[in-house]
N, C-alpha and C positions, 0 to 999 in steps of 0.2 A: 139689671145692674151690669154694666160693662166691665169685663176683665182686661185689664191693662198689663200686659207683660213688661216688665223692667228688665234691661239687660244691664250688666256691669260694664264698666268701661272697657275692660280687657276684652270681653265677648264682644262688643259692638266693633271694637277694632278688627278683631279677626274675622268677623261675619263681612264687614264692609271690604276688607281685603280679599276675601273668598269670592264674593259677587264681582268686585271688580276686576280680579284676574281672569275669572271665567268669561265675562263678557269681552274683555279685551282680547282674549285667545280666540273666541269665537268670531269675533269682528276682524281679527287680523287676516292676511292673506294665509292661504294654506300652507304656503311654505314656512310660515313661523311655528305652526304647529309640529311640520315634519322635522324642523331643526331641532325642536325639544325632543322628538322621539329619537333621534340618532345621536344625541349626545352621548360620548364615550364613558364607560364607566371609569371612576377615579383609578389611576394607576401611578406607581412611582418608578416605573421604568418602561421600557419600550417594548416588553414582552413580559410573559409569566412564566415562571419555571416550577417544576415539581421533580422531586426525586423519590423513586422508589426501589425496592428489590423485588425481583421475579423469582421463582422457583423455591423449591424447598430445600433443605439440607442436602448438599452435594452427596452423592453416593458414588464411590469409584471401585472399579474392580481390580485396580492396581495401586500399588504405592510407589510413588516416583523415586527411584534410587538417587543417592547423590552422585555429583559428578566425580567425588574422590573414589567412589567405588569402582569406577572403570578402569583405574590404573593407568590413565594416558600418560605416556612418556613423549610429551611434546612441549614445545616452546608455547604454542598457542592452539586453540581450537575453537569452533563456534558451529553450532547447528541451527538452521533456520527454517521455518516453515514461510514460503515466499508469500502466499494469498494473505495470511493475517501480519506477517512481518514478525511473529513470535519467535524470540530467542529461547531455544529449548534448552541449549548446554552452552557454557561460556567459560573458557578457561585462557586468561590472559587475553580475551578476545579484542581488547582496544589497544594492544602494544604494537606500534609500527614496527615492521621486520621486513627483511629483504624478500620480495616474492618470487624471485626468478622468474621463470616462465609464465607463471601466472597472470604477469604483467600482459601476456597476450590476449587474456580475456577482453581487455579495454581495445586493443587492436581489432580483435574479431568484431567486437560490438560497434566499433566505428566504421569499419568496412562495410558491414551489413547495413547499416544506417544509409551509408551512401548509396548502397545499391538500391534499397528500398525506396530512396528519394530520386532515384533517377540520374544520380551524379556518376554512377559507374554501371556497368552491366558485368554480369558473370563471365560473358564471353568475350569482353574487351581484351585486345592484346596489351600487355604491359612490358615495356622495353627496360631491362636490368640497367640500373646506373650504379656508379663505382662504389658507393656506400654499401649498397646491398652485396656486391660481388666480393667485399672484402670482410665481411662478417665471419666470426668464428664460432665453435661450439656447434651445436646441433644445426645442421644446414644441408642443402641440396646441391651445393657446389655450383650456384649460378655464376655465370660469366658475365662481364659487362658487355651489354648489347644483345644478350639473350631476350628473347619473346616468349611469353607464355600468358595464358589468359589468366584473369583475376580469379576464377574458380580453381584453375590448377594450383595457383600460389596460395589460395585460402586453404586449401586441403593440405597443402603441405605443411602450412602453419599449424592447423588444428590437429592434424594427424602426428605429423614427425616433428613438431615444435621448431620448424626450420627458421632460423634467425634471418638468413638472406631472403626468403620468401616473405617475412614479415616486413622487412625494412623496404622492400620493393612495393609493397601494398601501400605502406604509410606514405611513401614518395608519390605514389600514385593519387592518392586522396588529396594531399596537401602541398605538393611540392617539394618538401624537404622533410627529412625525419624531424627535425626540430621543430618546423612548423605543425608536424603532426602531434608532436609531444605538447605543444601549446594546447592543441584540441583535447588532447587526452586530459589533462590537468582541468581545463575548464568544464569538461564534461564530468570529470569527478565532484568537482563542486557542486554541479547542478544535480547530481544524484545523491548529495548528502554525505558523501565519503568524508570522513573527518581527519584521517591521517595519510591518505594517498598522496604521495608526489611522484611523478615519473621523470626519469631523464632520457628514455628512449622507448621505443617501441617493442623491445624485446625482453628485458628483464635482466640483461647482462650487466655486470659490474661496469662502472666508467672505464676502468683500466682495460677491459676486454673490447671495448668499442675501438674502431678503426681510428687512429690519433688525429686524423684530419677532421673527423665529424664528431668529436667529442664535445659535449657543452662546455660553456665557460664555468660553469658552476662546480663546486667540487662536491656537491651532495650526491646520494645515490638514491636509487629508486627504493621507495618503501611503501609497506600497506600493510594494514592490521588485517588479522582475520576476519573481523567484522566487515571491514571494507571490501574484502574480496567475496564475502557472501553477499553483500549488498549489489556488488557488481554483477555477480551470478544471478541475482534476484531479477535484474533488468534484463539480463539476456534470455532467461527463460519466459519473463513476461512479455517483453517487446520484441523477441524473435523466438517464437515457439516452434519454428522449423531448424532450430540449432542442431537438432539431432540428425538432421540429413548429412551432417559433417562429423559431429563428435562421435557417431556410432561405427565409423569407416574403422574396420580392424587393420587393413593393410592397403597400401596405396603404391602402386608403381608410377612414378612420376614422368619417366621418360622410357620409352620402348627399349632403349640401349643399356638401361640400368640393369645390373646383374640381379637385384633383388628389390622387392617392395619395401617401403618404409612400413615399419609396423608401429601401431598405436600405443603410445607411451602409458596409456591407461589399461592396466591389467585388470580392473574390476569391472569392464564391461560385460554386461550380461551375455553379450554374444559370445565371450571367451569361455563359456562353461563347457564347451566341447573341444577347446585348444588345450593340448597336453601341458604345456609350459605355464598357462595361466589359469586353468580351471580351478585350481585351489584359490583363486583370488576372485573370480567372476562372482558379481553381488546381483541377486534377483532384481530387476527394475533399474539397474544403474545404467545411464545412458549419457554420461558426460562427467566431467567437463574439461579440466585442464590441469597437468602436471607442472612441476617445476623443481629445478635442481640447480644450485651453484655451490659452490664451496662455502661461501657465506651465509646462504640461505639455509642450507641442508636439504633435505627432501620435503617438498610441498604437495599438496593436491587439494583441488576445489572440486568435489564431487557432487553429482546431483542423482537422486533416485526416486521414482515413484512406486508406490504399492496402494492398492485399495483405493485409488482416487486421491491419495494425498502425496504431494513431491516435497521432498525436504532436501536441502543444501548444506553440506558439510563442508568445511575447510580445516585442514590440518597443517601445520607449520613448523618446521625444524625438527622432522622425524631424523633418526640416525641411520637410516638406510633406505633403499628404494623399497624393499619389500615392506618394511615397517610403515611407510605412510599409507599402505593399503591395508594392513591389518588394523591399525589405529581407526582408519576411516571406518571399517566395518563395525568397531566399536561404537562409534558416534552415531552411525546410522541406525544399528540396531537399537542403541538407547531410545531413538526417535520413534521407529516404526513399533517397538514392542510396548511403549508406554504412552503413546498419544494416538488421538485420532481427531479427525475433522468433524465437526458436529454443527448442525443448523439449530441454533439455540432460540431463533425468533423467525416465524414465517412471515413471508409477504403479507399484507393487507392486515397486519396485526391490529388489534384495537388494545389501547393502552388503558388499563384499570385507573380510574381516576380521571381521564382525559379522554372520556368517549366523546366528546362534542367540544365545540368551541363556539362562542357567542357571535351572532351575525347581525349588524346593524341593518335597517331597512328590510329586512327579509320576510317572508311569508311566516316563517318560523323563527323563533328568536336565538337558535342555535343550528348548527350543522355537524353529522357524524363524520369523524376523522379516523383514519388508519394510516399505517407507515406504508411507504412506497415500495420497500424492499425487505427481503430477509436479511438475516445476520447470522453469520458462520463464524465460529471461533474453534480454536483447537484446545482440546480438553483432555484430562487423563483418560485413558482407555477405559471403557465400561461406565463413563459418568452418566447418571440418569437425569439428574436435575441440578445442572450447575446454578450457582447463585449469581444471577446477572443484575448489577445495578442499573437502572434506567432513569435517566434525565431528561426530562420535558421541558422546552422551550417553544412558547406560541407566538405569534407576531403581535404586535402592539394592536389591541383590540380596535383601536379607532381606524385601522386600515382594513378591517374586515367588515366589507361593507356590501350587500347584495346589489347587483346579482353576482355571484361567485360560481365559475364553472366547476363541474366535477374534476377532481384530481389536480386541483389548484394547491400548490403549497402554503400552508398556513401555520408552519413551525418546522421544528426539528426533534427527533429523540437520539440521544447518545446511549450506548449501552458500552458496559464495561465488564470487563471479568478479569480474575487474577488466579492463575493456577498456583495452588499451595506449593510453596517453596521457590517459586520462579518470581524474581522482583519485577519483571516488566508486566505492566497492564495491558491487556488487549481492548481495544477501543474501536468502535464502529459507529458512524453517525449517519442516520437515514432521514428523510424527508417525511414530515407528519401532512397529509394531504387529505383534501375533503372526499368523502366516500360517495357523494351524490352532489347534484347541483343545489346551490341555495339560491332559490327563486327570490326576486323583489317584490315586495307587497305593493299593493295598489294604494293611491293615496288616501283613501276613505279609511282603509284599515289602520294606515299609519296614523290618521288623525284620531281614531277612536282609542288606539293604542296609547296615544299621547295623553288624551283626556284620562284614561284610565289610570296612566302612571301618575299623572299630576294630582288627581284626587287621592290616589294610595298614599303619595308623599305627604299631601296636605293634611289628611286625616291623621296620618303617623306623627306628624309635626304637631297637630293639635293634641293628641293623646299624650304627647310627652311634656305638654305644658301642665299637666294635672296629676 
């Protein structure tokens, strides 16, 4: 007796479809099977993101004191770590105030830029014009027609805060002081300075400028402590040789001068053996610029480095010349006593949960990935395990097609960290790169993979029918 198996109509449809699809796939060109194999997984966005926290509960050896506990008697102050941009101390830091000769930091920056770009040379002779010769306040008594090198005038500006030397340099760079002022304001915008506005190269009040060379506007030069710190950050970062000038303790401009000019910065570390200044000398301090007018009071942008960490401090509106330095000491001590630079993530780090990314057409279906750089944050001194937030974004999976070279960028990782009691969040983004080459698979392997995936999906679909 012959046994005849009877299929239900549903089973017959499924079986017929299965056989038909298989025959069609095998009969089609290889490229058809490969196309199925490289189909990107479904995604609702161009990439995928994951967020996690690394590190255990933060342990600190110090408790950060409040700014109020320092008893600062100033109009404003700020303390900045330049490599992370972290603001460690802020007192009315965004209030625009007259900066007096701290304005010259921008002039110094732009003159150095001109030298570095080949527009000027340090030994070029500058002929002093009328505007420079008529400057008042701190000056080296330049006469119209005098000739001095760019370097000589720059030292006079950096050490003696000479207004006439400053204007002579500004005119040499831009043709006139007001054209130079336009460059100053343009550069301030590019730097991200939010309040800075300049009317001259020196920081003098408008009424103290030579009448013939005053700007049409009735505005005055202003700059917040935060903007001054930002400007200082660009100086120490873009022109690391700034100390060649700012650490000069005294300078004799002309042989006939009876005495050399003395650096207005009493806090220079080099002053530790100078009788008049040793009470103010600060270890590691090597810049940057003082300022004083009756409207501005006494101001100082200082910078010091200790243990590999540089800090930038700004104090504005101190009530005396010595006071601007004693208040700066409080601000810098606050930073060096309570904070340190720490590498929180090493280069070539593996991100937990994101050890690999999928690869299409590869010998392997995924490839190992690591970060391309380390991450450094400023943390409270003694911190063992800072709590770091990690956000990973990978490239659109459809773009990750073998072959992929080693060290290829396949995403990015953003690390963020916030010191308790400080509003600003430190953030650093690094690239996520392949740790090795992702080789392309041969056509046969891709075909077999496509067949396997096809039947896997098919049988899964059949199972779900019942």
